One Martini backbone bead per residue (centre of mass of N, CA, C, O) as a GRO file, in nm:
protein
  509
    1MET     BB    1  -8.686   4.749  -9.676
    2SER     BB    2  -8.592   4.952  -9.469
    3LEU     BB    3  -8.750   5.195  -9.582
    4SER     BB    4  -9.030   5.065  -9.542
    5LEU     BB    5  -9.012   5.036  -9.235
    6ILE     BB    6  -8.965   5.336  -9.173
    7GLY     BB    7  -9.225   5.432  -9.307
    8ILE     BB    8  -9.427   5.272  -9.133
    9ILE     BB    9  -9.335   5.386  -8.858
   10SER     BB   10  -9.383   5.684  -8.932
   11ILE     BB   11  -9.687   5.658  -8.986
   12GLN     BB   12  -9.764   5.552  -8.707
   13ALA     BB   13  -9.654   5.789  -8.547
   14TYR     BB   14  -9.823   6.005  -8.689
   15TYR     BB   15 -10.099   5.881  -8.620
   16ILE     BB   16 -10.073   5.885  -8.313
   17ASN     BB   17 -10.010   6.187  -8.282
   18ASN     BB   18 -10.277   6.283  -8.411
   19SER     BB   19 -10.468   6.141  -8.215
   20VAL     BB   20 -10.373   6.292  -7.966
   21LYS     BB   21 -10.435   6.576  -8.069
   22ASN     BB   22 -10.738   6.534  -8.122
   23GLU     BB   23 -10.808   6.454  -7.834
   24LYS     BB   24 -10.718   6.719  -7.705
   25GLU     BB   25 -10.912   6.902  -7.864
   26ARG     BB   26 -11.173   6.766  -7.773
   27PHE     BB   27 -11.132   6.803  -7.475
   28LYS     BB   28 -11.109   7.111  -7.480
   29SER     BB   29 -11.382   7.171  -7.608
   30ASN     BB   30 -11.559   7.033  -7.392
   31VAL     BB   31 -11.459   7.193  -7.148
   32VAL     BB   32 -11.533   7.477  -7.246
   33THR     BB   33 -11.832   7.420  -7.280
   34VAL     BB   34 -11.887   7.344  -6.989
   35ILE     BB   35 -11.786   7.608  -6.838
   36ASN     BB   36 -11.974   7.796  -6.990
   37ASN     BB   37 -12.230   7.660  -6.891
   38VAL     BB   38 -12.175   7.697  -6.591
   39SER     BB   39 -12.157   8.003  -6.588
   40SER     BB   40 -12.442   8.055  -6.699
   41THR     BB   41 -12.595   7.894  -6.478
   42ILE     BB   42 -12.505   8.057  -6.233
   43GLU     BB   43 -12.625   8.327  -6.329
   44LYS     BB   44 -12.917   8.227  -6.374
   45ASN     BB   45 -12.972   8.125  -6.085
   46GLU     BB   46 -12.929   8.395  -5.946
   47LEU     BB   47 -13.153   8.548  -6.094
   48GLU     BB   48 -13.395   8.358  -6.035
   49LYS     BB   49 -13.385   8.380  -5.731
   50TYR     BB   50 -13.430   8.698  -5.707
   51PHE     BB   51 -13.677   8.731  -5.896
   52SER     BB   52 -13.875   8.554  -5.735
   53GLU     BB   53 -13.855   8.730  -5.481
   54TYR     BB   54 -13.945   8.996  -5.612
   55LEU     BB   55 -14.238   8.903  -5.693
   56SER     BB   56 -14.316   8.852  -5.372
   57LEU     BB   57 -14.296   9.147  -5.319
   58ASP     BB   58 -14.338   9.452  -5.173
   59LYS     BB   59 -14.387   9.773  -5.314
   60GLU     BB   60 -14.276  10.101  -5.356
   61LYS     BB   61 -14.455  10.337  -5.496
   62LYS     BB   62 -14.446  10.565  -5.722
   63THR     BB   63 -14.593  10.847  -5.871
   64ASP     BB   64 -14.504  10.744  -6.140
   65GLU     BB   65 -14.640  10.700  -6.484
   66ASP     BB   66 -14.567  10.537  -6.788
   67ALA     BB   67 -14.604  10.539  -7.131
   68VAL     BB   68 -14.460  10.344  -7.358
   69SER     BB   69 -14.723  10.229  -7.525
   70GLN     BB   70 -14.961  10.284  -7.806
   71LEU     BB   71 -15.273  10.132  -7.946
   72LEU     BB   72 -15.501  10.211  -8.229
   73ILE     BB   73 -15.794  10.050  -8.368
   74TYR     BB   74 -16.013  10.150  -8.650
   75ARG     BB   75 -16.292   9.948  -8.776
   76LYS     BB   76 -16.513   9.928  -9.064
   77ASN     BB   77 -16.809   9.739  -9.161
   78ASN     BB   78 -17.031   9.787  -9.419
   79SER     BB   79 -17.190   9.512  -9.440
   80THR     BB   80 -17.252   9.498  -9.100
   81LYS     BB   81 -17.237   9.766  -8.932
   82GLU     BB   82 -16.950   9.730  -8.793
   83THR     BB   83 -16.735   9.826  -8.510
   84LEU     BB   84 -16.374   9.811  -8.451
   85ILE     BB   85 -16.197   9.843  -8.130
   86TYR     BB   86 -15.837   9.862  -8.077
   87GLN     BB   87 -15.653   9.854  -7.758
   88SER     BB   88 -15.298   9.925  -7.664
   89ASN     BB   89 -15.095   9.903  -7.355
   90VAL     BB   90 -14.779  10.024  -7.204
   91LEU     BB   91 -14.676  10.022  -6.867
   92GLU     BB   92 -14.461  10.212  -6.634
   93GLU     BB   93 -14.358  10.121  -6.306
   94ASN     BB   94 -14.200  10.258  -6.033
   95TYR     BB   95 -13.958  10.104  -5.802
   96LYS     BB   96 -13.856  10.027  -5.460
   97LEU     BB   97 -13.616   9.827  -5.301
   98SER     BB   98 -13.505   9.668  -5.051
   99SER     BB   99 -13.182   9.579  -4.929
  100SER     BB  100 -13.248   9.299  -4.781
  101LEU     BB  101 -13.243   9.112  -5.030
  102PHE     BB  102 -12.908   9.163  -5.096
  103ASP     BB  103 -12.711   9.267  -4.879
  104VAL     BB  104 -12.703   9.581  -4.928
  105LEU     BB  105 -12.687   9.930  -4.912
  106ASP     BB  106 -12.855   9.959  -5.157
  107SER     BB  107 -13.104  10.024  -5.342
  108LEU     BB  108 -13.358   9.906  -5.586
  109GLU     BB  109 -13.449   9.990  -5.902
  110VAL     BB  110 -13.767   9.919  -6.057
  111LYS     BB  111 -13.988   9.780  -6.303
  112LYS     BB  112 -14.328   9.778  -6.398
  113ILE     BB  113 -14.469   9.587  -6.657
  114ILE     BB  114 -14.776   9.676  -6.828
  115GLY     BB  115 -15.031   9.503  -7.004
  116ASN     BB  116 -15.309   9.620  -7.219
  117SER     BB  117 -15.632   9.516  -7.366
  118SER     BB  118 -15.897   9.606  -7.611
  119THR     BB  119 -16.223   9.485  -7.744
  120GLU     BB  120 -16.467   9.658  -7.951
  121ILE     BB  121 -16.820   9.618  -8.057
  122TYR     BB  122 -17.026   9.800  -8.289
  123ARG     BB  123 -17.356   9.912  -8.387
  124ASP     BB  124 -17.419  10.172  -8.561
  125LEU     BB  125 -17.156  10.369  -8.544
  126GLY     BB  126 -17.075  10.672  -8.474
  127SER     BB  127 -16.845  10.919  -8.412
  128SER     BB  128 -17.046  11.010  -8.136
  129ASP     BB  129 -17.172  10.722  -8.006
  130LYS     BB  130 -16.981  10.567  -7.812
  131ASP     BB  131 -17.089  10.687  -7.526
  132ILE     BB  132 -17.392  10.575  -7.561
  133LYS     BB  133 -17.317  10.298  -7.657
  134SER     BB  134 -17.304   9.963  -7.633
  135PRO     BB  135 -17.126   9.697  -7.672
  136ILE     BB  136 -17.137   9.385  -7.801
  137THR     BB  137 -16.822   9.359  -7.758
  138ASN     BB  138 -16.596   9.294  -7.463
  139ILE     BB  139 -16.237   9.278  -7.451
  140VAL     BB  140 -16.017   9.222  -7.167
  141ARG     BB  141 -15.656   9.272  -7.118
  142SER     BB  142 -15.430   9.196  -6.835
  143GLY     BB  143 -15.066   9.237  -6.751
  144ILE     BB  144 -14.761   9.125  -6.683
  145ILE     BB  145 -14.437   9.175  -6.827
  146GLU     BB  146 -14.192   8.967  -6.743
  147GLU     BB  147 -13.954   8.993  -6.945
  148ALA     BB  148 -13.924   9.300  -6.926
  149GLN     BB  149 -13.870   9.299  -6.620
  150LYS     BB  150 -13.625   9.108  -6.623
  151ILE     BB  151 -13.436   9.290  -6.782
  152ASN     BB  152 -13.446   9.526  -6.589
  153PHE     BB  153 -13.357   9.371  -6.334
  154GLU     BB  154 -13.080   9.265  -6.434
  155LYS     BB  155 -12.938   9.536  -6.476
  156ASN     BB  156 -12.970   9.639  -6.178
  157PHE     BB  157 -12.867   9.389  -6.034
  158LYS     BB  158 -12.571   9.391  -6.149
  159ALA     BB  159 -12.495   9.674  -6.044
  160ILE     BB  160 -12.521   9.590  -5.734
  161LEU     BB  161 -12.386   9.286  -5.710
  162LYS     BB  162 -12.078   9.350  -5.780
  163ARG     BB  163 -12.028   9.432  -5.462
  164ASN     BB  164 -12.030   9.148  -5.392
  165PRO     BB  165 -11.900   8.888  -5.266
  166ILE     BB  166 -11.827   8.592  -5.419
  167TYR     BB  167 -11.898   8.387  -5.179
  168LYS     BB  168 -12.214   8.499  -5.181
  169ARG     BB  169 -12.286   8.394  -5.487
  170VAL     BB  170 -12.108   8.125  -5.456
  171SER     BB  171 -12.046   7.781  -5.425
  172GLU     BB  172 -11.856   7.503  -5.427
  173ASP     BB  173 -12.082   7.291  -5.459
  174GLU     BB  174 -12.214   7.411  -5.707
  175ILE     BB  175 -11.979   7.388  -5.896
  176LYS     BB  176 -11.917   7.087  -5.864
  177ASN     BB  177 -12.197   6.974  -5.953
  178LEU     BB  178 -12.206   7.104  -6.231
  179LEU     BB  179 -11.942   6.989  -6.347
  180SER     BB  180 -12.013   6.689  -6.311
  181GLU     BB  181 -12.270   6.693  -6.483
  182LYS     BB  182 -12.152   6.808  -6.752
  183LEU     BB  183 -11.911   6.610  -6.793
  184ALA     BB  184 -12.079   6.345  -6.808
  185LYS     BB  185 -12.205   6.414  -7.095
  186TYR     BB  186 -11.883   6.373  -7.209
  187ASP     BB  187 -11.732   6.137  -7.058
  188ILE     BB  188 -11.592   6.300  -6.805
  189ASP     BB  189 -11.427   6.087  -6.551
  190ILE     BB  190 -11.253   6.307  -6.366
  191ASP     BB  191 -11.055   6.479  -6.185
  192PHE     BB  192 -11.100   6.809  -6.032
  193GLU     BB  193 -11.017   7.160  -6.031
  194PHE     BB  194 -11.117   7.480  -5.874
  195ALA     BB  195 -11.173   7.842  -5.946
  196ILE     BB  196 -11.197   8.191  -5.847
  197TYR     BB  197 -11.083   8.474  -6.017
  198GLY     BB  198 -10.970   8.816  -5.934
  199ASN     BB  199 -10.760   8.985  -6.100
  200ASP     BB  200 -10.558   8.727  -6.084
  201LEU     BB  201 -10.686   8.643  -5.804
  202ALA     BB  202 -10.758   8.473  -5.541
  203THR     BB  203 -11.028   8.331  -5.391
  204LYS     BB  204 -11.242   8.160  -5.173
  205VAL     BB  205 -11.326   8.013  -5.440
  206LYS     BB  206 -11.209   7.681  -5.390
  207SER     BB  207 -11.037   7.410  -5.409
  208LYS     BB  208 -10.806   7.244  -5.223
  209ASN     BB  209 -10.597   7.149  -5.493
  210PHE     BB  210 -10.555   7.410  -5.632
  211GLU     BB  211 -10.346   7.485  -5.931
  212TYR     BB  212 -10.196   7.717  -6.116
  213ASP     BB  213 -10.176   7.662  -6.483
  214LYS     BB  214 -10.142   7.803  -6.779
  215ASN     BB  215 -10.123   7.532  -6.966
  216SER     BB  216 -10.381   7.353  -6.800
  217THR     BB  217 -10.588   7.587  -6.767
  218PHE     BB  218 -10.926   7.656  -6.760
  219GLY     BB  219 -11.108   7.960  -6.880
  220VAL     BB  220 -11.388   8.174  -6.776
  221PRO     BB  221 -11.614   8.399  -6.757
  222ILE     BB  222 -11.786   8.559  -6.468
  223PHE     BB  223 -12.008   8.781  -6.379
  224TYR     BB  224 -12.155   8.999  -6.535
  225ASP     BB  225 -12.226   9.316  -6.579
  226ASP     BB  226 -12.408   9.592  -6.699
  227GLU     BB  227 -12.135   9.628  -6.904
  228ASN     BB  228 -12.012   9.347  -6.981
  229ARG     BB  229 -11.823   9.302  -6.725
  230THR     BB  230 -11.531   9.122  -6.571
  231PRO     BB  231 -11.299   9.001  -6.312
  232TYR     BB  232 -11.396   8.707  -6.349
  233ARG     BB  233 -11.279   8.355  -6.324
  234LEU     BB  234 -11.331   8.031  -6.430
  235LEU     BB  235 -11.130   7.762  -6.304
  236VAL     BB  236 -10.989   7.458  -6.464
  237ASN     BB  237 -10.842   7.139  -6.371
  238PHE     BB  238 -10.652   6.828  -6.471
  239PRO     BB  239 -10.435   6.605  -6.337
  240ASP     BB  240 -10.541   6.341  -6.543
  241ASP     BB  241 -10.559   6.415  -6.855
  242ARG     BB  242 -10.350   6.233  -6.993
  243LYS     BB  243 -10.467   5.963  -6.915
  244PHE     BB  244 -10.742   6.011  -7.044
  245ILE     BB  245 -10.651   6.056  -7.334
  246LEU     BB  246 -10.501   5.784  -7.365
  247SER     BB  247 -10.740   5.593  -7.282
  248SER     BB  248 -10.917   5.664  -7.543
  249ILE     BB  249 -10.654   5.543  -7.742
  250ILE     BB  250 -10.517   5.274  -7.644
  251GLY     BB  251 -10.626   5.061  -7.833
  252MET     BB  252 -10.518   5.184  -8.097
  253VAL     BB  253 -10.220   5.206  -8.008
  254LEU     BB  254 -10.172   4.904  -7.944
  255LEU     BB  255 -10.240   4.799  -8.222
  256SER     BB  256 -10.025   4.960  -8.369
  257VAL     BB  257  -9.783   4.846  -8.205
  258VAL     BB  258  -9.826   4.550  -8.271
  259PHE     BB  259  -9.800   4.574  -8.580
  260THR     BB  260  -9.518   4.701  -8.573
  261LEU     BB  261  -9.378   4.464  -8.425
  262ILE     BB  262  -9.442   4.252  -8.636
  263ILE     BB  263  -9.286   4.389  -8.862
  264ILE     BB  264  -9.012   4.395  -8.714
  265LEU     BB  265  -8.991   4.090  -8.665
  266ALA     BB  266  -9.010   4.008  -8.961
  267TYR     BB  267  -8.764   4.170  -9.046
  268ALA     BB  268  -8.561   4.042  -8.847
  269SER     BB  269  -8.603   3.753  -8.946
  270ALA     BB  270  -8.520   3.799  -9.238
  271LEU     BB  271  -8.239   3.915  -9.168
  272PHE     BB  272  -8.141   3.667  -9.016
  273GLN     BB  273  -8.170   3.468  -9.250
  274LEU     BB  274  -7.976   3.612  -9.440
  275VAL     BB  275  -7.729   3.597  -9.259
  276LYS     BB  276  -7.738   3.291  -9.219
  277GLN     BB  277  -7.714   3.218  -9.521
  278ARG     BB  278  -7.446   3.356  -9.559
  279LYS     BB  279  -7.289   3.189  -9.357
  280ILE     BB  280  -7.351   2.916  -9.482
  281SER     BB  281  -7.222   2.984  -9.751
  282GLU     BB  282  -6.939   3.033  -9.632
  283ILE     BB  283  -6.905   2.759  -9.494
  284LYS     BB  284  -6.941   2.585  -9.753
  285THR     BB  285  -6.710   2.709  -9.903
  286ASP     BB  286  -6.498   2.635  -9.693
  287PHE     BB  287  -6.554   2.333  -9.699
  288ILE     BB  288  -6.487   2.284  -9.996
  289ASN     BB  289  -6.199   2.390  -9.981
  290ASN     BB  290  -6.104   2.185  -9.770
  291MET     BB  291  -6.183   1.927  -9.915
  292THR     BB  292  -6.008   1.979 -10.160
  293HIS     BB  293  -5.742   1.970 -10.000
  294GLU     BB  294  -5.785   1.690  -9.873
  295PHE     BB  295  -5.807   1.538 -10.162
  296LYS     BB  296  -5.563   1.635 -10.327
  297THR     BB  297  -5.330   1.479 -10.189
  298PRO     BB  298  -5.422   1.182 -10.216
  299ILE     BB  299  -5.462   1.189 -10.524
  300ALA     BB  300  -5.172   1.262 -10.594
  301THR     BB  301  -5.039   1.024 -10.453
  302ILE     BB  302  -5.182   0.799 -10.613
  303ASN     BB  303  -5.086   0.888 -10.895
  304LEU     BB  304  -4.784   0.863 -10.836
  305ALA     BB  305  -4.786   0.565 -10.753
  306LEU     BB  306  -4.899   0.455 -11.020
  307ASP     BB  307  -4.677   0.567 -11.207
  308ALA     BB  308  -4.450   0.413 -11.065
  309ILE     BB  309  -4.557   0.122 -11.113
  310LYS     BB  310  -4.541   0.146 -11.434
  311ASN     BB  311  -4.259   0.124 -11.399
  312PRO     BB  312  -4.049  -0.128 -11.495
  313LYS     BB  313  -3.840  -0.100 -11.261
  314VAL     BB  314  -4.052  -0.104 -11.022
  315ILE     BB  315  -4.231  -0.359 -11.075
  316GLU     BB  316  -3.977  -0.556 -11.010
  317ASP     BB  317  -3.994  -0.414 -10.723
  318GLN     BB  318  -4.152  -0.537 -10.452
  319ASP     BB  319  -4.101  -0.324 -10.233
  320LYS     BB  320  -4.202  -0.075 -10.389
  321VAL     BB  321  -4.482  -0.176 -10.450
  322LYS     BB  322  -4.572  -0.211 -10.154
  323ARG     BB  323  -4.530   0.082 -10.078
  324TYR     BB  324  -4.732   0.208 -10.282
  325LEU     BB  325  -4.976   0.044 -10.197
  326SER     BB  326  -4.978   0.148  -9.904
  327MET     BB  327  -5.020   0.443  -9.981
  328ILE     BB  328  -5.289   0.405 -10.127
  329LYS     BB  329  -5.441   0.287  -9.885
  330GLU     BB  330  -5.406   0.526  -9.686
  331GLU     BB  331  -5.535   0.745  -9.868
  332ASN     BB  332  -5.805   0.601  -9.892
  333LYS     BB  333  -5.871   0.600  -9.590
  334ARG     BB  334  -5.880   0.904  -9.558
  335MET     BB  335  -6.118   0.957  -9.752
  336HIS     BB  336  -6.315   0.763  -9.611
  337ALA     BB  337  -6.315   0.905  -9.333
  338GLN     BB  338  -6.431   1.172  -9.434
  339VAL     BB  339  -6.696   1.059  -9.544
  340GLU     BB  340  -6.790   0.930  -9.275
  341ASN     BB  341  -6.806   1.192  -9.115
  342VAL     BB  342  -7.031   1.322  -9.282
  343LEU     BB  343  -7.240   1.088  -9.249
  344ARG     BB  344  -7.248   1.085  -8.939
  345ILE     BB  345  -7.365   1.371  -8.903
  346SER     BB  346  -7.618   1.330  -9.070
  347LYS     BB  347  -7.735   1.101  -8.892
  348LEU     BB  348  -7.749   1.257  -8.629
  349GLU     BB  349  -7.951   1.478  -8.731
  350LYS     BB  350  -8.164   1.233  -8.816
  351ASN     BB  351  -8.158   1.003  -8.596
  352GLU     BB  352  -8.003   0.730  -8.743
  353LEU     BB  353  -7.804   0.677  -8.513
  354ASN     BB  354  -7.714   0.389  -8.352
  355ILE     BB  355  -7.675   0.410  -7.987
  356SER     BB  356  -7.526   0.196  -7.785
  357LYS     BB  357  -7.509   0.124  -7.426
  358ASP     BB  358  -7.253   0.081  -7.180
  359ARG     BB  359  -7.053  -0.026  -6.935
  360VAL     BB  360  -6.778   0.190  -6.871
  361GLU     BB  361  -6.439   0.294  -6.859
  362LEU     BB  362  -6.297   0.591  -6.906
  363HIS     BB  363  -5.995   0.517  -6.878
  364ASP     BB  364  -5.997   0.306  -7.106
  365LEU     BB  365  -6.083   0.499  -7.337
  366ILE     BB  366  -5.837   0.685  -7.316
  367GLU     BB  367  -5.614   0.477  -7.370
  368ASP     BB  368  -5.721   0.388  -7.644
  369ALA     BB  369  -5.704   0.667  -7.783
  370ILE     BB  370  -5.397   0.716  -7.746
  371THR     BB  371  -5.301   0.478  -7.936
  372HIS     BB  372  -5.401   0.627  -8.204
  373VAL     BB  373  -5.170   0.885  -8.153
  374GLU     BB  374  -4.880   0.811  -8.046
  375LEU     BB  375  -4.713   0.793  -8.309
  376ILE     BB  376  -4.750   1.090  -8.393
  377VAL     BB  377  -4.636   1.214  -8.135
  378GLU     BB  378  -4.356   1.077  -8.149
  379ASP     BB  379  -4.278   1.182  -8.434
  380ARG     BB  380  -4.300   1.493  -8.295
  381LYS     BB  381  -4.180   1.486  -8.001
  382GLY     BB  382  -4.403   1.421  -7.801
  383TYR     BB  383  -4.686   1.414  -7.555
  384VAL     BB  384  -4.897   1.205  -7.326
  385LYS     BB  385  -5.050   1.287  -7.027
  386THR     BB  386  -5.173   1.135  -6.725
  387PHE     BB  387  -5.447   1.230  -6.466
  388PHE     BB  388  -5.599   1.003  -6.259
  389GLU     BB  389  -5.828   1.127  -6.003
  390ALA     BB  390  -6.059   0.941  -6.046
  391GLU     BB  391  -6.223   0.696  -5.861
  392GLN     BB  392  -6.465   0.728  -6.062
  393SER     BB  393  -6.547   0.591  -6.420
  394SER     BB  394  -6.840   0.500  -6.457
  395VAL     BB  395  -7.016   0.470  -6.768
  396LEU     BB  396  -7.272   0.538  -7.010
  397ALA     BB  397  -7.150   0.399  -7.321
  398ASN     BB  398  -7.010   0.419  -7.639
  399GLU     BB  399  -6.717   0.298  -7.722
  400THR     BB  400  -6.666   0.397  -8.010
  401HIS     BB  401  -6.773   0.692  -8.002
  402PHE     BB  402  -6.612   0.788  -7.746
  403THR     BB  403  -6.335   0.733  -7.864
  404ASN     BB  404  -6.371   0.935  -8.100
  405VAL     BB  405  -6.398   1.184  -7.925
  406ILE     BB  406  -6.109   1.173  -7.805
  407VAL     BB  407  -5.954   1.161  -8.069
  408ASN     BB  408  -6.047   1.430  -8.185
  409ILE     BB  409  -5.925   1.607  -7.962
  410LEU     BB  410  -5.633   1.502  -7.990
  411ASP     BB  411  -5.604   1.575  -8.290
  412ASN     BB  412  -5.639   1.880  -8.248
  413ALA     BB  413  -5.394   1.917  -8.058
  414ILE     BB  414  -5.190   1.830  -8.276
  415LYS     BB  415  -5.259   2.020  -8.519
  416TYR     BB  416  -5.244   2.293  -8.307
  417SER     BB  417  -4.926   2.215  -8.285
  418PRO     BB  418  -4.646   2.353  -8.409
  419ASN     BB  419  -4.503   2.189  -8.222
  420ALA     BB  420  -4.456   1.980  -7.995
  421PRO     BB  421  -4.677   1.789  -7.849
  422GLU     BB  422  -4.857   1.894  -7.536
  423ILE     BB  423  -5.039   1.663  -7.344
  424GLU     BB  424  -5.314   1.668  -7.105
  425VAL     BB  425  -5.488   1.429  -6.892
  426TYR     BB  426  -5.792   1.468  -6.697
  427THR     BB  427  -5.940   1.347  -6.386
  428GLU     BB  428  -6.262   1.392  -6.199
  429ASN     BB  429  -6.466   1.428  -5.920
  430VAL     BB  430  -6.811   1.578  -5.929
  431GLY     BB  431  -7.003   1.436  -5.751
  432THR     BB  432  -7.198   1.261  -6.006
  433ASN     BB  433  -6.933   1.325  -6.172
  434VAL     BB  434  -6.715   1.322  -6.458
  435ILE     BB  435  -6.404   1.476  -6.543
  436LEU     BB  436  -6.271   1.574  -6.867
  437LYS     BB  437  -5.934   1.686  -6.952
  438ILE     BB  438  -5.789   1.851  -7.248
  439LYS     BB  439  -5.454   1.968  -7.280
  440ASP     BB  440  -5.287   2.225  -7.456
  441HIS     BB  441  -4.986   2.415  -7.620
  442GLY     BB  442  -5.087   2.572  -7.859
  443SER     BB  443  -5.243   2.817  -8.058
  444GLY     BB  444  -5.525   2.835  -8.027
  445MET     BB  445  -5.800   3.076  -7.968
  446SER     BB  446  -6.045   3.272  -7.997
  447LYS     BB  447  -6.337   3.366  -7.845
  448ALA     BB  448  -6.515   3.353  -8.098
  449ALA     BB  449  -6.426   3.063  -8.181
  450ALA     BB  450  -6.503   2.916  -7.910
  451LYS     BB  451  -6.821   2.960  -7.954
  452ARG     BB  452  -6.806   2.799  -8.265
  453VAL     BB  453  -6.645   2.518  -8.273
  454PHE     BB  454  -6.921   2.321  -8.266
  455GLU     BB  455  -6.986   2.392  -8.544
  456LYS     BB  456  -7.075   2.316  -8.846
  457PHE     BB  457  -6.797   2.386  -9.060
  458TYR     BB  458  -6.629   2.528  -8.854
  459ARG     BB  459  -6.359   2.767  -8.909
  460GLU     BB  460  -6.096   2.944  -8.860
  461HIS     BB  461  -5.987   3.216  -9.010
  462THR     BB  462  -5.688   3.203  -9.261
  463GLY     BB  463  -5.773   3.237  -9.528
  464ASN     BB  464  -5.576   3.058  -9.780
  465ILE     BB  465  -5.468   2.892  -9.540
  466HIS     BB  466  -5.392   2.517  -9.520
  467ASN     BB  467  -5.208   2.397  -9.269
  468VAL     BB  468  -5.478   2.274  -9.154
  469LYS     BB  469  -5.649   1.994  -9.145
  470GLY     BB  470  -5.999   2.011  -9.238
  471HIS     BB  471  -6.390   2.049  -9.202
  472GLY     BB  472  -6.565   2.107  -8.933
  473LEU     BB  473  -6.676   1.811  -8.785
  474GLY     BB  474  -6.548   1.689  -8.530
  475LEU     BB  475  -6.675   1.880  -8.297
  476ALA     BB  476  -6.967   1.831  -8.378
  477TYR     BB  477  -6.959   1.531  -8.309
  478VAL     BB  478  -6.877   1.559  -8.015
  479LYS     BB  479  -7.127   1.713  -7.916
  480ARG     BB  480  -7.348   1.504  -7.999
  481ILE     BB  481  -7.240   1.262  -7.835
  482VAL     BB  482  -7.233   1.390  -7.551
  483GLU     BB  483  -7.534   1.465  -7.544
  484ASP     BB  484  -7.632   1.167  -7.587
  485HIS     BB  485  -7.480   1.118  -7.284
  486GLN     BB  486  -7.569   1.355  -7.090
  487GLY     BB  487  -7.361   1.578  -7.155
  488HIS     BB  488  -7.073   1.813  -7.149
  489VAL     BB  489  -6.916   2.059  -7.363
  490SER     BB  490  -6.604   2.254  -7.348
  491VAL     BB  491  -6.404   2.564  -7.392
  492GLU     BB  492  -6.067   2.686  -7.330
  493SER     BB  493  -5.902   2.984  -7.474
  494GLU     BB  494  -5.577   3.105  -7.599
  495LYS     BB  495  -5.381   3.278  -7.776
  496ASP     BB  496  -5.081   3.097  -7.787
  497LYS     BB  497  -5.174   2.890  -7.515
  498GLY     BB  498  -5.413   2.717  -7.574
  499SER     BB  499  -5.632   2.432  -7.487
  500THR     BB  500  -5.945   2.330  -7.300
  501PHE     BB  501  -6.121   2.033  -7.281
  502THR     BB  502  -6.454   1.970  -7.141
  503ILE     BB  503  -6.601   1.673  -6.990
  504LYS     BB  504  -6.933   1.586  -6.873
  505LEU     BB  505  -7.032   1.295  -6.678
  506PRO     BB  506  -7.238   1.059  -6.566
  507LEU     BB  507  -7.256   0.845  -6.321
  508ILE     BB  508  -7.242   0.495  -6.233
  509SER     BB  509  -7.312   0.228  -5.999
   0.00000   0.00000   0.00000
């Protein structure tokens, strides 16, 4: 069972760890995609801005004009006697732009790419008649080839503009707005810091709180030159990326943790029940052993007394017969008292014991209880001294049951006094309560035993030695009766120095 629990927890931990790793990888992939997109967009915007301005400018034309490509198609249709002539040309005109456009020292040479085409159709055209006859159809197309010009412009533009300071090419607001827009498409809505570094050194373009951290900063190249190289990198980091990553899987993690805790609690509960059942089993075994010893002596005594009475010499002696009969009666009473104690505890737990309460004087109950044990104490050469310091001792109690409570504690003090019992009984008033203390100077008990002494069937382990008679029910009965009287009972004890039982009861006016 323990291995299964460890396995389940390990699987949950592995699953959560993998989820966090996957979320980190997804976040990293999305961020890299975003900043690559932002880098490309910034370069594209810069090119579009200057190219549109270039198209609107007047250029200084150079004297040369080159034909980049020419195409001539001559096709004759014999069935219609018509001849189609298709001609296409691409011309390249070289220009020089003023440097004022780019705020740089050098001028920029660009090329104007012009494409034109014509389609002419002649009827009954001979090889030498083209210049004489007019065509039936004449279609002429001419225009600038913008994409070709744009490519040429971009190459020269990058070559010149790479000498411009970076802060003149892009602004912090542009980077911030683009990053915010692109990140929002991936549902990444957290604070970020950014900067552009050139040759691993910071430039003027950066956010206020940007701090470079090799392990957590994302970077991509930006502003490639005409040779497809760049010293610049766009860097972005996220101060709260861990919180964001965890927040995206927090529901799943919490659910996993809750189920794991439920499993652990169920396991702990099962383990607790097993330990508890084992303890109960041990206590019951101990109880049966004690009860066996408790009944063994009376039964043996009764058997011996009966065998003695059967003896013809004894049966004629009336004094001896009466003595043996008295012994049988006393031993029978002892066994009956033990059975009654067990039944009384059982009824208390089932709330079947009807306890009626009346106004009684606690001092009277104490004196009555002492009379039940004084002969035993005197026989052992001991004493019970009383110190009634409580001025008020009226309590609401059941006379019989509360007398039994005091008798049980006194009986314990006698049983656990190896020498002559020395017992002191104290009373005092504390607020609206009366305190009863019964102190002995016997063998005492350990702190562990003191914590459990009021549990049913509990007795401090002494191996197989049963030198003190009992079955662990007396003090359990004491606790239940005191609590039924809205009181509290406790014990203070030290090994070989005795014990002090304290009962606190509310006074009545």
